All heavy atoms as TSV, in Angstrom:
chain	resi	resn	atom	element	x	y	z
A	1	ALA	N	N	-4.763	-2.249	-9.685
A	1	ALA	CA	C	-3.853	-2.158	-10.783
A	1	ALA	C	C	-2.459	-1.665	-10.317
A	1	ALA	O	O	-1.441	-2.119	-10.885
A	1	ALA	CB	C	-4.423	-1.250	-11.859
A	2	VAL	N	N	-2.428	-0.802	-9.342
A	2	VAL	CA	C	-1.146	-0.309	-8.831
A	2	VAL	C	C	-0.323	-1.397	-8.157
A	2	VAL	O	O	0.859	-1.540	-8.454
A	2	VAL	CB	C	-1.316	0.824	-7.825
A	2	VAL	CG1	C	-0.048	1.236	-7.167
A	2	VAL	CG2	C	-2.008	2.053	-8.454
A	3	PHE	N	N	-0.968	-2.252	-7.362
A	3	PHE	CA	C	-0.286	-3.336	-6.736
A	3	PHE	C	C	0.310	-4.342	-7.711
A	3	PHE	O	O	1.391	-4.827	-7.606
A	3	PHE	CB	C	-1.182	-4.071	-5.760
A	3	PHE	CG	C	-1.682	-3.189	-4.608
A	3	PHE	CD1	C	-2.831	-3.477	-3.975
A	3	PHE	CD2	C	-0.950	-2.135	-4.154
A	3	PHE	CE1	C	-3.287	-2.666	-2.867
A	3	PHE	CE2	C	-1.281	-1.343	-3.072
A	3	PHE	CZ	C	-2.511	-1.676	-2.472
A	4	GLU	N	N	-0.485	-4.586	-8.819
A	4	GLU	CA	C	0.008	-5.466	-9.848
A	4	GLU	C	C	1.197	-4.900	-10.587
A	4	GLU	O	O	2.133	-5.594	-10.907
A	4	GLU	CB	C	-1.130	-5.776	-10.866
A	4	GLU	CG	C	-2.266	-6.626	-10.239
A	4	GLU	CD	C	-3.458	-6.786	-11.106
A	4	GLU	OE1	O	-3.370	-6.424	-12.317
A	4	GLU	OE2	O	-4.491	-7.259	-10.658
A	5	TYR	N	N	1.181	-3.598	-10.850
A	5	TYR	CA	C	2.294	-2.953	-11.501
A	5	TYR	C	C	3.577	-3.050	-10.627
A	5	TYR	O	O	4.615	-3.433	-11.169
A	5	TYR	CB	C	1.980	-1.396	-11.726
A	5	TYR	CG	C	3.208	-0.716	-12.349
A	5	TYR	CD1	C	3.404	-0.764	-13.713
A	5	TYR	CD2	C	4.072	-0.039	-11.570
A	5	TYR	CE1	C	4.492	-0.105	-14.272
A	5	TYR	CE2	C	5.188	0.597	-12.092
A	5	TYR	CZ	C	5.341	0.574	-13.493
A	5	TYR	OH	O	6.466	1.174	-14.022
A	6	ILE	N	N	3.419	-2.877	-9.380
A	6	ILE	CA	C	4.606	-2.978	-8.475
A	6	ILE	C	C	5.142	-4.385	-8.502
A	6	ILE	O	O	6.370	-4.598	-8.646
A	6	ILE	CB	C	4.267	-2.609	-7.010
A	6	ILE	CG1	C	3.916	-1.087	-6.977
A	6	ILE	CG2	C	5.363	-2.991	-6.068
A	6	ILE	CD1	C	3.322	-0.619	-5.658
A	7	ARG	N	N	4.285	-5.393	-8.434
A	7	ARG	CA	C	4.733	-6.771	-8.544
A	7	ARG	C	C	5.481	-7.064	-9.820
A	7	ARG	O	O	6.623	-7.615	-9.801
A	7	ARG	CB	C	3.572	-7.693	-8.346
A	7	ARG	CG	C	4.058	-9.178	-8.417
A	7	ARG	CD	C	2.926	-10.171	-8.377
A	7	ARG	NE	N	2.129	-9.954	-9.618
A	7	ARG	CZ	C	0.850	-10.373	-9.797
A	7	ARG	NH1	N	0.220	-10.882	-8.753
A	7	ARG	NH2	N	0.229	-10.176	-10.886
A	8	GLU	N	N	4.871	-6.632	-10.956
A	8	GLU	CA	C	5.495	-6.914	-12.254
A	8	GLU	C	C	6.837	-6.192	-12.340
A	8	GLU	O	O	7.851	-6.683	-12.903
A	8	GLU	CB	C	4.572	-6.506	-13.346
A	8	GLU	CG	C	3.326	-7.334	-13.484
A	8	GLU	CD	C	3.679	-8.820	-13.730
A	8	GLU	OE1	O	4.483	-9.119	-14.512
A	8	GLU	OE2	O	3.004	-9.652	-13.041
A	9	TYR	N	N	6.921	-4.963	-11.865
A	9	TYR	CA	C	8.154	-4.155	-11.909
A	9	TYR	C	C	9.253	-4.896	-11.142
A	9	TYR	O	O	10.387	-5.017	-11.546
A	9	TYR	CB	C	7.903	-2.730	-11.328
A	9	TYR	CG	C	9.157	-1.902	-11.511
A	9	TYR	CD1	C	9.302	-1.043	-12.660
A	9	TYR	CD2	C	10.086	-1.795	-10.510
A	9	TYR	CE1	C	10.430	-0.284	-12.761
A	9	TYR	CE2	C	11.253	-1.067	-10.617
A	9	TYR	CZ	C	11.388	-0.218	-11.760
A	9	TYR	OH	O	12.466	0.549	-11.892
A	10	GLN	N	N	8.902	-5.371	-9.936
A	10	GLN	CA	C	9.876	-6.042	-9.091
A	10	GLN	C	C	10.416	-7.320	-9.745
A	10	GLN	O	O	11.590	-7.623	-9.695
A	10	GLN	CB	C	9.313	-6.378	-7.728
A	10	GLN	CG	C	9.048	-5.208	-6.858
A	10	GLN	CD	C	10.268	-4.639	-6.240
A	10	GLN	OE1	O	10.863	-3.840	-6.852
A	10	GLN	NE2	N	10.662	-5.059	-5.117
A	11	LEU	N	N	9.507	-8.002	-10.401
A	11	LEU	CA	C	9.969	-9.233	-11.069
A	11	LEU	C	C	10.904	-8.940	-12.304
A	11	LEU	O	O	11.815	-9.688	-12.574
A	11	LEU	CB	C	8.728	-10.014	-11.541
A	11	LEU	CG	C	7.829	-10.649	-10.508
A	11	LEU	CD1	C	6.581	-11.285	-11.058
A	11	LEU	CD2	C	8.665	-11.702	-9.725
A	12	LYS	N	N	10.614	-7.861	-13.028
A	12	LYS	CA	C	11.399	-7.520	-14.236
A	12	LYS	C	C	12.678	-6.804	-13.856
A	12	LYS	O	O	13.656	-6.908	-14.615
A	12	LYS	CB	C	10.562	-6.637	-15.187
A	12	LYS	CG	C	9.436	-7.373	-15.823
A	12	LYS	CD	C	8.581	-6.488	-16.717
A	12	LYS	CE	C	7.418	-7.171	-17.284
A	12	LYS	NZ	N	6.588	-6.204	-18.026
A	13	HIS	N	N	12.706	-6.095	-12.776
A	13	HIS	CA	C	13.807	-5.248	-12.474
A	13	HIS	C	C	14.461	-5.563	-11.103
A	13	HIS	O	O	14.420	-4.795	-10.193
A	13	HIS	CB	C	13.472	-3.763	-12.500
A	13	HIS	CG	C	12.894	-3.321	-13.767
A	13	HIS	ND1	N	11.567	-3.289	-14.024
A	13	HIS	CD2	C	13.528	-2.845	-14.898
A	13	HIS	CE1	C	11.375	-2.826	-15.257
A	13	HIS	NE2	N	12.504	-2.573	-15.815
A	14	ARG	N	N	14.882	-6.720	-10.958
A	14	ARG	CA	C	15.375	-7.227	-9.656
A	14	ARG	C	C	16.541	-6.381	-9.083
A	14	ARG	O	O	16.701	-6.311	-7.888
A	14	ARG	CB	C	15.799	-8.676	-9.801
A	14	ARG	CG	C	14.607	-9.585	-10.028
A	14	ARG	CD	C	15.055	-11.040	-9.986
A	14	ARG	NE	N	13.934	-11.927	-10.416
A	14	ARG	CZ	C	13.033	-12.388	-9.550
A	14	ARG	NH1	N	13.081	-12.084	-8.291
A	14	ARG	NH2	N	12.037	-13.133	-9.979
A	15	ASP	N	N	17.341	-5.750	-9.952
A	15	ASP	CA	C	18.457	-4.920	-9.413
A	15	ASP	C	C	18.052	-3.500	-9.184
A	15	ASP	O	O	18.788	-2.720	-8.588
A	15	ASP	CB	C	19.589	-4.916	-10.495
A	15	ASP	CG	C	20.178	-6.275	-10.687
A	15	ASP	OD1	O	20.103	-7.094	-9.755
A	15	ASP	OD2	O	20.754	-6.524	-11.779
A	16	ASP	N	N	16.834	-3.077	-9.617
A	16	ASP	CA	C	16.370	-1.712	-9.405
A	16	ASP	C	C	15.053	-1.779	-8.676
A	16	ASP	O	O	13.972	-1.520	-9.242
A	16	ASP	CB	C	16.238	-1.019	-10.741
A	16	ASP	CG	C	15.812	0.437	-10.593
A	16	ASP	OD1	O	16.134	1.049	-9.564
A	16	ASP	OD2	O	15.224	0.958	-11.560
A	17	ARG	N	N	15.157	-2.153	-7.403
A	17	ARG	CA	C	13.925	-2.467	-6.631
A	17	ARG	C	C	13.216	-1.233	-6.121
A	17	ARG	O	O	13.813	-0.218	-5.860
A	17	ARG	CB	C	14.259	-3.374	-5.458
A	17	ARG	CG	C	14.828	-4.671	-5.893
A	17	ARG	CD	C	15.124	-5.666	-4.806
A	17	ARG	NE	N	14.811	-5.252	-3.489
A	17	ARG	CZ	C	15.384	-5.635	-2.440
A	17	ARG	NH1	N	16.383	-6.438	-2.516
A	17	ARG	NH2	N	14.976	-5.263	-1.224
A	18	ILE	N	N	11.918	-1.299	-5.940
A	18	ILE	CA	C	11.098	-0.319	-5.361
A	18	ILE	C	C	11.384	-0.297	-3.892
A	18	ILE	O	O	11.329	-1.357	-3.235
A	18	ILE	CB	C	9.631	-0.510	-5.658
A	18	ILE	CG1	C	9.326	-0.403	-7.135
A	18	ILE	CG2	C	8.748	0.447	-4.838
A	18	ILE	CD1	C	7.966	-0.762	-7.536
A	19	SER	N	N	11.704	0.841	-3.335
A	19	SER	CA	C	12.182	0.922	-1.955
A	19	SER	C	C	10.966	1.115	-0.936
A	19	SER	O	O	11.097	0.753	0.197
A	19	SER	CB	C	13.185	2.011	-1.726
A	19	SER	OG	O	12.670	3.293	-2.095
A	20	CYS	N	N	9.864	1.664	-1.429
A	20	CYS	CA	C	8.747	1.911	-0.539
A	20	CYS	C	C	7.504	2.261	-1.348
A	20	CYS	O	O	7.630	2.811	-2.423
A	20	CYS	CB	C	9.099	3.072	0.412
A	20	CYS	SG	S	7.783	3.482	1.552
A	21	TYR	N	N	6.381	1.827	-0.883
A	21	TYR	CA	C	5.079	2.236	-1.501
A	21	TYR	C	C	4.340	3.145	-0.515
A	21	TYR	O	O	4.144	2.788	0.680
A	21	TYR	CB	C	4.229	1.047	-1.777
A	21	TYR	CG	C	2.791	1.363	-2.142
A	21	TYR	CD1	C	2.485	1.788	-3.475
A	21	TYR	CD2	C	1.795	1.308	-1.223
A	21	TYR	CE1	C	1.213	2.175	-3.791
A	21	TYR	CE2	C	0.448	1.650	-1.566
A	21	TYR	CZ	C	0.181	2.044	-2.793
A	21	TYR	OH	O	-1.111	2.440	-3.213
A	22	ILE	N	N	3.991	4.363	-0.993
A	22	ILE	CA	C	3.197	5.297	-0.171
A	22	ILE	C	C	1.934	5.549	-0.899
A	22	ILE	O	O	1.949	6.065	-2.012
A	22	ILE	CB	C	3.952	6.606	0.146
A	22	ILE	CG1	C	5.242	6.351	0.834
A	22	ILE	CG2	C	3.081	7.618	0.877
A	22	ILE	CD1	C	6.132	7.559	1.024
A	23	GLY	N	N	0.807	5.228	-0.317
A	23	GLY	CA	C	-0.534	5.439	-0.943
A	23	GLY	C	C	-1.302	6.517	-0.200
A	23	GLY	O	O	-1.353	6.536	1.061
A	24	ILE	N	N	-1.958	7.370	-0.918
A	24	ILE	CA	C	-2.852	8.300	-0.322
A	24	ILE	C	C	-4.230	7.835	-0.700
A	24	ILE	O	O	-4.621	7.736	-1.825
A	24	ILE	CB	C	-2.581	9.733	-0.930
A	24	ILE	CG1	C	-1.219	10.157	-0.670
A	24	ILE	CG2	C	-3.654	10.736	-0.370
A	24	ILE	CD1	C	-0.826	11.446	-1.336
A	25	THR	N	N	-5.040	7.506	0.364
A	25	THR	CA	C	-6.280	6.790	0.129
A	25	THR	C	C	-7.281	7.048	1.161
A	25	THR	O	O	-6.950	7.466	2.306
A	25	THR	CB	C	-6.005	5.241	0.070
A	25	THR	OG1	O	-7.260	4.556	-0.084
A	25	THR	CG2	C	-5.321	4.752	1.363
A	26	ASP	N	N	-8.493	6.805	0.951
A	26	ASP	CA	C	-9.609	6.948	1.898
A	26	ASP	C	C	-9.860	5.504	2.541
A	26	ASP	O	O	-10.790	5.395	3.377
A	26	ASP	CB	C	-10.856	7.550	1.342
A	26	ASP	CG	C	-11.494	6.680	0.235
A	26	ASP	OD1	O	-10.946	5.625	-0.051
A	26	ASP	OD2	O	-12.507	7.113	-0.298
A	27	MET	N	N	-9.121	4.537	2.134
A	27	MET	CA	C	-9.207	3.165	2.662
A	27	MET	C	C	-10.549	2.527	2.347
A	27	MET	O	O	-10.969	1.600	2.951
A	27	MET	CB	C	-8.991	3.117	4.192
A	27	MET	CG	C	-7.587	3.688	4.591
A	27	MET	SD	S	-6.183	2.828	3.848
A	27	MET	CE	C	-6.129	1.342	4.868
A	28	GLU	N	N	-11.264	3.054	1.351
A	28	GLU	CA	C	-12.562	2.503	0.935
A	28	GLU	C	C	-12.519	1.676	-0.337
A	28	GLU	O	O	-13.384	1.630	-1.063
A	28	GLU	CB	C	-13.527	3.726	0.745
A	28	GLU	CG	C	-13.826	4.500	2.048
A	28	GLU	CD	C	-14.614	3.671	3.015
A	28	GLU	OE1	O	-15.345	2.784	2.654
A	28	GLU	OE2	O	-14.498	4.084	4.228
A	29	SER	N	N	-11.357	1.096	-0.573
A	29	SER	CA	C	-11.176	0.296	-1.773
A	29	SER	C	C	-10.964	-1.161	-1.418
A	29	SER	O	O	-11.200	-1.562	-0.277
A	29	SER	CB	C	-10.046	0.856	-2.610
A	29	SER	OG	O	-8.856	0.693	-1.949
A	30	ASP	N	N	-10.378	-1.910	-2.330
A	30	ASP	CA	C	-10.103	-3.342	-2.127
A	30	ASP	C	C	-8.729	-3.590	-1.701
A	30	ASP	O	O	-8.082	-4.612	-1.992
A	30	ASP	CB	C	-10.402	-4.093	-3.427
A	30	ASP	CG	C	-9.558	-3.586	-4.578
A	30	ASP	OD1	O	-8.912	-2.559	-4.429
A	30	ASP	OD2	O	-9.639	-4.227	-5.655
A	31	ILE	N	N	-8.159	-2.654	-0.842
A	31	ILE	CA	C	-6.784	-2.797	-0.342
A	31	ILE	C	C	-6.578	-4.115	0.370
A	31	ILE	O	O	-5.587	-4.796	0.065
A	31	ILE	CB	C	-6.461	-1.615	0.557
A	31	ILE	CG1	C	-6.314	-0.267	-0.262
A	31	ILE	CG2	C	-5.148	-1.871	1.323
A	31	ILE	CD1	C	-6.201	0.940	0.528
A	32	GLU	N	N	-7.444	-4.456	1.224
A	32	GLU	CA	C	-7.172	-5.735	2.065
A	32	GLU	C	C	-7.146	-6.935	1.150
A	32	GLU	O	O	-6.423	-7.893	1.424
A	32	GLU	CB	C	-8.271	-5.850	3.159
A	32	GLU	CG	C	-8.088	-4.870	4.275
A	32	GLU	CD	C	-9.108	-5.117	5.325
A	32	GLU	OE1	O	-9.076	-6.204	5.982
A	32	GLU	OE2	O	-9.974	-4.253	5.568
A	33	GLU	N	N	-7.979	-6.917	0.097
A	33	GLU	CA	C	-8.035	-8.085	-0.784
A	33	GLU	C	C	-6.828	-8.228	-1.681
A	33	GLU	O	O	-6.515	-9.316	-2.175
A	33	GLU	CB	C	-9.338	-8.076	-1.618
A	33	GLU	CG	C	-10.578	-8.297	-0.830
A	33	GLU	CD	C	-11.145	-7.041	-0.174
A	33	GLU	OE1	O	-10.710	-5.902	-0.599
A	33	GLU	OE2	O	-11.845	-7.154	0.803
A	34	ASN	N	N	-6.216	-7.034	-2.047
A	34	ASN	CA	C	-5.138	-7.008	-3.072
A	34	ASN	C	C	-3.787	-6.650	-2.540
A	34	ASN	O	O	-2.825	-6.679	-3.233
A	34	ASN	CB	C	-5.597	-6.065	-4.202
A	34	ASN	CG	C	-6.756	-6.650	-4.910
A	34	ASN	OD1	O	-6.691	-7.733	-5.563
A	34	ASN	ND2	N	-7.833	-5.914	-4.891
A	35	GLN	N	N	-3.682	-6.267	-1.291
A	35	GLN	CA	C	-2.426	-5.787	-0.845
A	35	GLN	C	C	-1.258	-6.845	-0.822
A	35	GLN	O	O	-0.139	-6.469	-0.905
A	35	GLN	CB	C	-2.540	-5.269	0.637
A	35	GLN	CG	C	-2.890	-6.401	1.638
A	35	GLN	CD	C	-3.167	-5.826	3.001
A	35	GLN	OE1	O	-2.804	-4.716	3.316
A	35	GLN	NE2	N	-3.793	-6.623	3.854
A	36	ASN	N	N	-1.595	-8.085	-0.774
A	36	ASN	CA	C	-0.540	-9.139	-0.812
A	36	ASN	C	C	0.066	-9.330	-2.148
A	36	ASN	O	O	0.989	-10.132	-2.262
A	36	ASN	CB	C	-1.143	-10.426	-0.252
A	36	ASN	CG	C	-1.530	-10.346	1.232
A	36	ASN	OD1	O	-0.904	-9.614	1.963
A	36	ASN	ND2	N	-2.510	-11.090	1.620
A	37	ILE	N	N	-0.425	-8.628	-3.122
A	37	ILE	CA	C	0.172	-8.624	-4.478
A	37	ILE	C	C	1.583	-7.995	-4.395
A	37	ILE	O	O	2.533	-8.392	-5.118
A	37	ILE	CB	C	-0.707	-7.931	-5.489
A	37	ILE	CG1	C	-1.978	-8.781	-5.731
A	37	ILE	CG2	C	0.021	-7.757	-6.836
A	37	ILE	CD1	C	-3.017	-8.071	-6.567
A	38	ILE	N	N	1.725	-6.975	-3.553
A	38	ILE	CA	C	2.962	-6.223	-3.447
A	38	ILE	C	C	3.970	-7.223	-2.710
A	38	ILE	O	O	3.623	-7.824	-1.681
A	38	ILE	CB	C	2.839	-4.944	-2.533
A	38	ILE	CG1	C	1.983	-3.956	-3.293
A	38	ILE	CG2	C	4.204	-4.319	-2.283
A	38	ILE	CD1	C	1.738	-2.671	-2.558
A	39	PRO	N	N	5.202	-7.359	-3.205
A	39	PRO	CA	C	6.171	-8.259	-2.611
A	39	PRO	C	C	6.425	-7.835	-1.171
A	39	PRO	O	O	6.391	-6.648	-0.782
A	39	PRO	CB	C	7.420	-8.042	-3.431
A	39	PRO	CG	C	6.946	-7.594	-4.807
A	39	PRO	CD	C	5.703	-6.785	-4.450
A	40	ALA	N	N	6.647	-8.760	-0.302
A	40	ALA	CA	C	6.825	-8.568	1.114
A	40	ALA	C	C	7.991	-7.693	1.445
A	40	ALA	O	O	7.972	-7.090	2.520
A	40	ALA	CB	C	6.887	-9.914	1.853
A	41	ASN	N	N	8.981	-7.611	0.608
A	41	ASN	CA	C	10.164	-6.788	0.902
A	41	ASN	C	C	9.904	-5.267	0.631
A	41	ASN	O	O	10.916	-4.508	0.785
A	41	ASN	CB	C	11.393	-7.278	0.242
A	41	ASN	CG	C	11.240	-7.164	-1.279
A	41	ASN	OD1	O	10.110	-7.059	-1.841
A	41	ASN	ND2	N	12.363	-7.218	-1.982
A	42	VAL	N	N	8.725	-4.887	0.164
A	42	VAL	CA	C	8.451	-3.451	-0.134
A	42	VAL	C	C	7.668	-2.933	1.021
A	42	VAL	O	O	6.501	-3.314	1.304
A	42	VAL	CB	C	7.703	-3.253	-1.433
A	42	VAL	CG1	C	7.295	-1.804	-1.677
A	42	VAL	CG2	C	8.411	-3.888	-2.611
A	43	PRO	N	N	8.235	-1.977	1.828
A	43	PRO	CA	C	7.495	-1.341	2.906
A	43	PRO	C	C	6.280	-0.596	2.414
A	43	PRO	O	O	6.375	0.065	1.333
A	43	PRO	CB	C	8.512	-0.399	3.583
A	43	PRO	CG	C	9.826	-0.860	3.117
A	43	PRO	CD	C	9.629	-1.473	1.762
A	44	ILE	N	N	5.138	-0.577	3.171
A	44	ILE	CA	C	3.950	0.029	2.714
A	44	ILE	C	C	3.506	1.065	3.727
A	44	ILE	O	O	3.451	0.746	4.927
A	44	ILE	CB	C	2.796	-1.037	2.532
A	44	ILE	CG1	C	3.207	-2.089	1.493
A	44	ILE	CG2	C	1.493	-0.369	2.148
A	44	ILE	CD1	C	2.236	-3.270	1.420
A	45	ILE	N	N	3.152	2.261	3.234
A	45	ILE	CA	C	2.624	3.326	4.113
A	45	ILE	C	C	1.368	3.803	3.416
A	45	ILE	O	O	1.336	4.136	2.194
A	45	ILE	CB	C	3.632	4.449	4.241
A	45	ILE	CG1	C	4.938	3.916	4.938
A	45	ILE	CG2	C	3.025	5.627	5.045
A	45	ILE	CD1	C	6.041	4.950	4.919
A	46	TYR	N	N	0.342	3.991	4.176
A	46	TYR	CA	C	-0.942	4.542	3.690
A	46	TYR	C	C	-1.157	5.843	4.401
A	46	TYR	O	O	-1.126	5.898	5.675
A	46	TYR	CB	C	-2.112	3.600	3.911
A	46	TYR	CG	C	-2.035	2.356	3.185
A	46	TYR	CD1	C	-1.728	1.131	3.840
A	46	TYR	CD2	C	-2.286	2.279	1.795
A	46	TYR	CE1	C	-1.752	-0.064	3.157
A	46	TYR	CE2	C	-2.254	1.098	1.085
A	46	TYR	CZ	C	-1.927	-0.065	1.791
A	46	TYR	OH	O	-1.890	-1.291	1.141
A	47	LEU	N	N	-1.450	6.904	3.749
A	47	LEU	CA	C	-1.831	8.189	4.294
A	47	LEU	C	C	-3.364	8.303	4.099
A	47	LEU	O	O	-3.824	8.200	3.017
A	47	LEU	CB	C	-1.130	9.381	3.626
A	47	LEU	CG	C	0.394	9.380	3.710
A	47	LEU	CD1	C	0.948	10.591	2.945
A	47	LEU	CD2	C	0.879	9.373	5.189
A	48	THR	N	N	-4.070	8.573	5.158
A	48	THR	CA	C	-5.513	8.578	5.072
A	48	THR	C	C	-6.113	9.701	5.906
A	48	THR	O	O	-5.603	9.984	7.028
A	48	THR	CB	C	-6.170	7.230	5.439
A	48	THR	OG1	O	-7.542	7.291	5.286
A	48	THR	CG2	C	-5.821	6.865	6.848
A	49	PRO	N	N	-7.160	10.414	5.501
A	49	PRO	CA	C	-7.762	11.443	6.314
A	49	PRO	C	C	-8.316	10.880	7.580
A	49	PRO	O	O	-8.827	9.726	7.557
A	49	PRO	CB	C	-8.862	12.023	5.426
A	49	PRO	CG	C	-8.509	11.625	4.043
A	49	PRO	CD	C	-7.767	10.312	4.154
A	50	VAL	N	N	-8.240	11.570	8.698
A	50	VAL	CA	C	-8.730	11.107	9.972
A	50	VAL	C	C	-10.209	10.764	9.827
A	50	VAL	O	O	-10.659	9.731	10.400
A	50	VAL	CB	C	-8.532	12.185	11.031
A	50	VAL	CG1	C	-9.228	11.783	12.337
A	50	VAL	CG2	C	-7.060	12.448	11.280
A	51	ASN	N	N	-10.993	11.481	9.108
A	51	ASN	CA	C	-12.431	11.232	8.997
A	51	ASN	C	C	-12.803	9.934	8.278
A	51	ASN	O	O	-13.869	9.456	8.439
A	51	ASN	CB	C	-13.101	12.393	8.238
A	51	ASN	CG	C	-12.976	13.697	8.994
A	51	ASN	OD1	O	-12.312	13.771	10.095
A	51	ASN	ND2	N	-13.487	14.738	8.476
A	52	TYR	N	N	-11.881	9.378	7.483
A	52	TYR	CA	C	-12.230	8.207	6.684
A	52	TYR	C	C	-11.730	6.895	7.276
A	52	TYR	O	O	-12.212	5.839	6.905
A	52	TYR	CB	C	-11.661	8.358	5.295
A	52	TYR	CG	C	-12.397	9.331	4.428
A	52	TYR	CD1	C	-11.971	10.650	4.328
A	52	TYR	CD2	C	-13.549	9.005	3.760
A	52	TYR	CE1	C	-12.628	11.577	3.591
A	52	TYR	CE2	C	-14.241	9.893	2.983
A	52	TYR	CZ	C	-13.818	11.222	2.959
A	52	TYR	OH	O	-14.444	12.131	2.194
A	53	TYR	N	N	-10.707	6.925	8.070
A	53	TYR	CA	C	-10.088	5.730	8.552
A	53	TYR	C	C	-11.026	4.851	9.426
A	53	TYR	O	O	-11.590	5.447	10.360
A	53	TYR	CB	C	-8.804	5.999	9.278
A	53	TYR	CG	C	-8.103	4.752	9.773
A	53	TYR	CD1	C	-7.573	3.859	8.921
A	53	TYR	CD2	C	-7.885	4.604	11.191
A	53	TYR	CE1	C	-6.916	2.722	9.363
A	53	TYR	CE2	C	-7.218	3.480	11.608
A	53	TYR	CZ	C	-6.735	2.561	10.764
A	53	TYR	OH	O	-6.114	1.434	11.188
A	54	ARG	N	N	-11.298	3.656	9.053
A	54	ARG	CA	C	-12.225	2.827	9.745
A	54	ARG	C	C	-11.639	1.726	10.540
A	54	ARG	O	O	-12.277	0.796	10.989
A	54	ARG	CB	C	-13.208	2.207	8.708
A	54	ARG	CG	C	-13.845	3.228	7.758
A	54	ARG	CD	C	-15.208	3.628	8.355
A	54	ARG	NE	N	-15.992	4.401	7.432
A	54	ARG	CZ	C	-15.943	5.672	7.241
A	54	ARG	NH1	N	-15.099	6.417	7.890
A	54	ARG	NH2	N	-16.659	6.269	6.375
A	55	GLY	N	N	-10.300	1.740	10.809
A	55	GLY	CA	C	-9.644	0.714	11.673
A	55	GLY	C	C	-9.494	-0.624	10.931
A	55	GLY	O	O	-9.945	-1.650	11.398
A	56	TYR	N	N	-8.756	-0.558	9.842
A	56	TYR	CA	C	-8.427	-1.820	9.124
A	56	TYR	C	C	-7.333	-2.542	9.841
A	56	TYR	O	O	-6.109	-2.224	9.707
A	56	TYR	CB	C	-7.954	-1.437	7.688
A	56	TYR	CG	C	-9.090	-1.023	6.823
A	56	TYR	CD1	C	-9.597	0.274	6.890
A	56	TYR	CD2	C	-9.653	-1.880	5.955
A	56	TYR	CE1	C	-10.637	0.649	6.081
A	56	TYR	CE2	C	-10.682	-1.552	5.140
A	56	TYR	CZ	C	-11.201	-0.227	5.196
A	56	TYR	OH	O	-12.240	0.130	4.405
A	57	GLU	N	N	-7.693	-3.595	10.551
A	57	GLU	CA	C	-6.768	-4.447	11.320
A	57	GLU	C	C	-5.978	-5.355	10.406
A	57	GLU	O	O	-4.931	-5.761	10.704
A	57	GLU	CB	C	-7.465	-5.320	12.355
A	57	GLU	CG	C	-8.060	-4.448	13.487
A	57	GLU	CD	C	-9.369	-3.898	13.121
A	57	GLU	OE1	O	-10.094	-4.450	12.225
A	57	GLU	OE2	O	-9.757	-2.897	13.746
A	58	ASN	N	N	-6.463	-5.671	9.194
A	58	ASN	CA	C	-5.827	-6.622	8.304
A	58	ASN	C	C	-5.028	-5.947	7.209
A	58	ASN	O	O	-4.641	-6.546	6.221
A	58	ASN	CB	C	-6.830	-7.554	7.703
A	58	ASN	CG	C	-7.547	-8.370	8.731
A	58	ASN	OD1	O	-6.956	-8.833	9.683
A	58	ASN	ND2	N	-8.864	-8.526	8.591
A	59	VAL	N	N	-4.684	-4.659	7.346
A	59	VAL	CA	C	-3.902	-3.957	6.356
A	59	VAL	C	C	-2.447	-4.189	6.642
A	59	VAL	O	O	-2.044	-3.916	7.779
A	59	VAL	CB	C	-4.246	-2.479	6.370
A	59	VAL	CG1	C	-3.350	-1.700	5.447
A	59	VAL	CG2	C	-5.715	-2.299	5.911
A	60	ASN	N	N	-1.690	-4.600	5.641
A	60	ASN	CA	C	-0.255	-4.714	5.801
A	60	ASN	C	C	0.363	-3.320	5.662
A	60	ASN	O	O	-0.033	-2.495	4.839
A	60	ASN	CB	C	0.305	-5.569	4.662
A	60	ASN	CG	C	-0.089	-7.042	4.811
A	60	ASN	OD1	O	-0.537	-7.503	5.856
A	60	ASN	ND2	N	-0.082	-7.781	3.679
A	61	GLY	N	N	1.310	-3.046	6.466
A	61	GLY	CA	C	1.962	-1.754	6.420
A	61	GLY	C	C	1.473	-0.785	7.520
A	61	GLY	O	O	0.748	-1.156	8.439
A	62	LYS	N	N	1.908	0.372	7.388
A	62	LYS	CA	C	1.572	1.462	8.341
A	62	LYS	C	C	0.556	2.386	7.848
A	62	LYS	O	O	0.609	2.854	6.722
A	62	LYS	CB	C	2.897	2.233	8.729
A	62	LYS	CG	C	2.763	3.381	9.625
A	62	LYS	CD	C	2.579	2.955	11.032
A	62	LYS	CE	C	2.559	4.103	11.967
A	62	LYS	NZ	N	2.098	3.770	13.269
A	63	VAL	N	N	-0.523	2.634	8.620
A	63	VAL	CA	C	-1.597	3.602	8.277
A	63	VAL	C	C	-1.351	4.857	9.110
A	63	VAL	O	O	-1.332	4.751	10.346
A	63	VAL	CB	C	-2.996	2.987	8.523
A	63	VAL	CG1	C	-4.073	4.078	8.221
A	63	VAL	CG2	C	-3.249	1.788	7.707
A	64	ILE	N	N	-1.165	5.935	8.447
A	64	ILE	CA	C	-0.947	7.234	9.097
A	64	ILE	C	C	-2.112	8.179	8.872
A	64	ILE	O	O	-2.402	8.436	7.684
A	64	ILE	CB	C	0.352	7.918	8.634
A	64	ILE	CG1	C	1.562	6.982	8.978
A	64	ILE	CG2	C	0.499	9.278	9.355
A	64	ILE	CD1	C	2.875	7.487	8.353
A	65	GLN	N	N	-2.799	8.591	9.889
A	65	GLN	CA	C	-3.938	9.433	9.691
A	65	GLN	C	C	-3.442	10.915	9.560
A	65	GLN	O	O	-2.601	11.296	10.391
A	65	GLN	CB	C	-4.916	9.325	10.908
A	65	GLN	CG	C	-5.500	7.952	11.013
A	65	GLN	CD	C	-6.383	7.772	12.199
A	65	GLN	OE1	O	-5.976	8.189	13.308
A	65	GLN	NE2	N	-7.539	7.294	12.079
A	66	VAL	N	N	-4.014	11.601	8.656
A	66	VAL	CA	C	-3.680	12.972	8.393
A	66	VAL	C	C	-4.814	13.932	8.673
A	66	VAL	O	O	-5.928	13.661	8.103
A	66	VAL	CB	C	-3.154	13.093	6.951
A	66	VAL	CG1	C	-2.734	14.570	6.612
A	66	VAL	CG2	C	-1.955	12.210	6.625
A	67	GLU	N	N	-4.633	14.904	9.465
A	67	GLU	CA	C	-5.665	15.887	9.713
A	67	GLU	C	C	-5.703	16.865	8.539
A	67	GLU	O	O	-4.693	17.486	8.223
A	67	GLU	CB	C	-5.305	16.658	11.035
A	67	GLU	CG	C	-6.326	17.572	11.438
A	67	GLU	CD	C	-7.562	16.865	12.071
A	67	GLU	OE1	O	-7.375	15.885	12.828
A	67	GLU	OE2	O	-8.723	17.298	11.856
A	68	LEU	N	N	-6.882	17.016	7.937
A	68	LEU	CA	C	-7.016	17.867	6.807
A	68	LEU	C	C	-7.783	19.090	7.143
A	68	LEU	O	O	-8.636	19.061	7.936
A	68	LEU	CB	C	-7.704	17.145	5.660
A	68	LEU	CG	C	-6.958	15.931	5.119
A	68	LEU	CD1	C	-7.742	15.257	4.037
A	68	LEU	CD2	C	-5.567	16.350	4.544
């Protein structure tokens, strides 16, 4: 739902664009299936705990592991 909101916001507010998406996640969701909903001009950063990151090669954006 978050990715869909970003897409709809970008379409409605072309002059007030989202500059970056930062997600805090365990990477155990449908990110790979739905990440392409976010427009390509929005940089994506995922923060994920070291213990959960499983090596998603197909994730768009930067995955940063955080030691908790």
